[in-house]
Residue, then its C-alpha position, 0 to 999 in steps of 0.5 A: m070438799d066431796t067424799p072421794a066414792r068407795p070401790t065397791f061391789l054387790v054380792f048377791g046370792d042364788l039368782h035362779g035366773r034373775v040376772l036382768p034384775a039383779f043388775r037392775f037392783a045394781s042400777y037402783w042402789a047406786r042412785r039410791a046410794k048414790r055411788p059408782i058399783a064396780g062389779l056384781l059378784q054372785v055364789g052359783d045357781l046362777g040358773y044357766f039355761p041357754n037352751p030349755a031342753a037341757m034344763d034341769r027338773a026343778t027349773v022347770r018345775h019352778a019355772k011354771d010358776d015364775p017365768l023369772e026362773l027362765g032368765t038366762l035365755d033373756v041375755v043369751t041373745t041381744n034384745p030390747l030388754a038386756q039393752a036396755t039393762f046392760e047399756d042404755d042404764p048409764h047407772a049399770p054395773p060392768g058386769l056380774w062375775f059368777t061361780a058355778g052352782n048346782h043348777e047350771d047347764f054344766k056341758e054348756l058352761e065348761r064349753l065356753a070356758l074352754a073356749s076362753g083359753k087363757q083368759l080366768d073368766f068368760a062370758v056367757d051372755a051375748y053382752c060379756k057382761v056376765r061372766g063366769i070365773k073358772d073353777g080353782h082360779v082367781k079373777v081380779l077385780p074391777e076389769r075397767s075395761t068392761w064398761v062400755i058406757e062410762p058412770p055419770p059424773e055424780l058417780a063417778a070413782h075417785p082416781a085415789d081408789a083406782a088402785a084398790e084391787l079385789r082378788v076373787g077366788a071361785v069353786w064350781g059345784v056342791d059336796g058330793d062325799g058328805p053323807n047328807g050331800r046331794k045325789n044324782l047331779p051331773h058330774r061337773g055338779y060336784i066340788d072338784h078336789r082339783a080346783v079346790d087343791r090349786l086356790a089353795w096356793e092362790e092368795f085372794d080376797v074373797l072365795l065365791s063358792h056354792d056349798a058352806p064349809k062343813d057346818a058353817k050353815r048346817v050340822g052335818y052339812g057341807s063341805e069339809a073341802l072348803r072349810a080346809l081350803i079357808g083354814v090355808a089361804k085365810p080370804k079376808f071373805a067367803f060367801f056362800g048360798h044354796y041353804g034356805g033361809d035369810g042370809s046371815w054372818l056365821e063365823g069368824e073372828p077378827g083377822e079371820t075369814q069372815v063367813y056369810h050366807l047369803a038368800g036367793f035373790e028370786l024377789r018370793t018374799r010376800d011383796g015380791h021385794p028381794e029376801t033378806g040377806s040376798v044381796g049385800v055390799l062389799e066395800h073399800t074403805a079405810g085401807c080394807w075391805e068391809f062387808n054389809f047386808i042391804g037393809d029391808d028399808d032398801l029391799k022393799p021399794f023394788t019388787r018384782h012388778n017394778w024390776k024393769w022401771v025403778 
């Protein structure tokens, strides 16, 4: 008897424009693991700049040496590369859900969020595959209606798993209150405490934030508001990006929130493969959700040089 497929999400660190490479990595991993993917989660710094004139100085500086920084331009209009990645690949995940970091076009994100009305998420691309979760709100996944092409039979999810839902809460921005907080960001680049307060009354399994809970990654850095939110809401997992270094598990006793830092998925290693701890697998098994980083052996065959074809 075949083993039932487990509801599975991939969680990515900062992308800084590498939206299509993330989708292609998900397809590569699904084929390699022979598992369908219900969706992608992402911890901010998507690098969402649909208008080059709105790019911040850091993005412009990095883009001079690495055109992958400009990747959101490849998803905001229909084009052959996005079509091949999003819709022509039967192994592609149905969508990516993200929170906002500090390197984004916040005016455009807020415009799209407002235009979406009462929906808890909003599309930022031409194919409705890349979706922001509204600040301080919870999105329930997977969203089956986002499948344009059903997964191939060998990867089809078992019907018994259809009831497994993942509740994902999002907080936008980074901490601006502490002595080590970033300065001179746009107003929406900072954590809005009203969004944190809203989530404190919600039940959710995963917290997506860009900044860390205070002291989780580096002593004296991070957000006291996020630390307090985790203590009150007690999600199963808290994922964040923003900081350098390999991704890692940081804290969480059994039964408490498991806190993880994810490295940037930037393909800047010596051979161009994903950074250690930049992507992990969140799966529902034995009645609960579990998370594990994807190991280097599975990361190394995928590189910035072959991502369009691997």
